[in-house]
C-alpha positions in Angstrom: 111.0 92.9 62.7 111.8 92.1 66.4 110.4 89.1 68.0 108.3 89.9 71.3 109.9 89.0 74.4 109.1 86.0 76.6 107.8 87.4 79.9 108.9 84.3 81.7 112.5 85.0 80.7 112.1 88.5 81.8 110.8 87.4 85.2 113.7 84.8 85.4 116.4 87.4 84.7 115.0 89.6 87.2 115.0 87.1 89.9 118.4 86.3 89.1 119.5 90.0 89.3 117.7 90.4 92.6 119.6 87.3 94.0 122.8 89.1 93.1 121.7 92.2 95.0 120.3 90.2 97.9 124.0 88.9 98.3 125.6 92.2 98.5 127.1 93.1 101.9 125.5 96.5 101.8 122.2 95.1 102.5 121.2 92.9 105.3 119.6 89.5 104.8 115.8 89.4 104.9 113.4 86.5 105.5 110.5 86.1 103.5 108.2 87.8 105.8 110.6 90.7 106.3 110.6 91.1 102.7 106.9 91.0 102.2 106.3 93.5 105.2 109.1 96.0 103.6 107.4 95.7 100.2 103.8 96.4 101.7 105.3 99.3 103.4 107.1 100.6 100.0 103.8 100.4 98.1 102.4 102.4 100.7 105.1 104.9 101.0 104.9 105.3 97.3 101.6 107.0 97.5 102.9 109.6 99.9 101.1 107.9 102.9 102.6 107.8 106.3 102.3 104.3 108.0 101.7 104.2 111.8 103.1 101.0 113.5 99.7 99.8 114.0 98.6 100.2 110.2 101.9 98.4 109.3 101.0 95.6 111.7 97.7 95.3 109.5 99.4 95.2 106.3 100.5 91.7 105.9 97.4 89.4 105.3 97.3 85.8 107.2 100.1 87.1 109.6 99.6 87.9 113.2 100.0 91.6 114.5 102.4 90.1 117.1 104.6 88.5 114.4 104.7 91.4 112.2 105.8 93.8 115.0 108.6 91.5 115.7 109.7 91.7 112.2 109.2 95.5 112.3 111.8 95.5 115.2 114.1 93.2 113.2 113.9 95.5 110.1 114.4 98.4 112.4 117.7 96.9 113.9 118.8 95.9 110.3 118.7 99.6 109.6 116.0 99.6 107.0 113.3 101.4 108.8 113.1 103.9 111.6 110.5 105.0 113.7 109.2 108.7 114.1 107.0 110.2 116.8 104.0 112.1 115.5 104.5 116.0 116.1 101.3 116.3 117.9 100.6 113.1 119.5 103.7 111.4 120.8 101.8 108.1 121.1 101.6 107.9 117.5 104.8 106.3 115.6 105.5 106.2 111.9 107.3 103.6 110.2 109.7 105.4 107.7 112.1 104.1 105.2 116.0 104.7 106.0 118.6 105.6 103.2 119.7 101.9 103.1 115.8 101.0 102.5 115.9 103.6 99.7 119.0 102.4 98.2 117.5 98.8 98.4 114.4 99.6 96.6 116.5 101.7 94.0 118.7 98.6 93.3 115.5 96.5 92.9 114.1 99.1 90.6 117.5 98.7 88.4 117.2 95.0 88.5 113.6 95.5 86.9 114.8 97.9 84.3 117.8 95.8 83.3 115.5 92.3 83.4 113.0 94.4 81.0 115.8 95.4 78.5 117.0 91.8 78.3 
């Protein structure tokens, strides 16, 4: 009979794997707020919902919209997000993931799978 896995060990394996991924040259370094914003965007994108810049600025609680906007610019410069104009109203810009971001999320998912398998 298999003994149940210790969830704390699974989590620690996940953190170690993620640390290795973050060190790869294929992905730009992110500060804690950039990572939190990117994860919040990813959770919304996963539902199939488009996110406007204004909506993105409200995703992160306890952070001023100006600070979030600066980090969105940084994520764009790092190649993780892009802005696309609305087809009807050019004043509306949507925050979209780039291929680099999609690859980053894929690698994070692989880390989770590997950590869970032990």
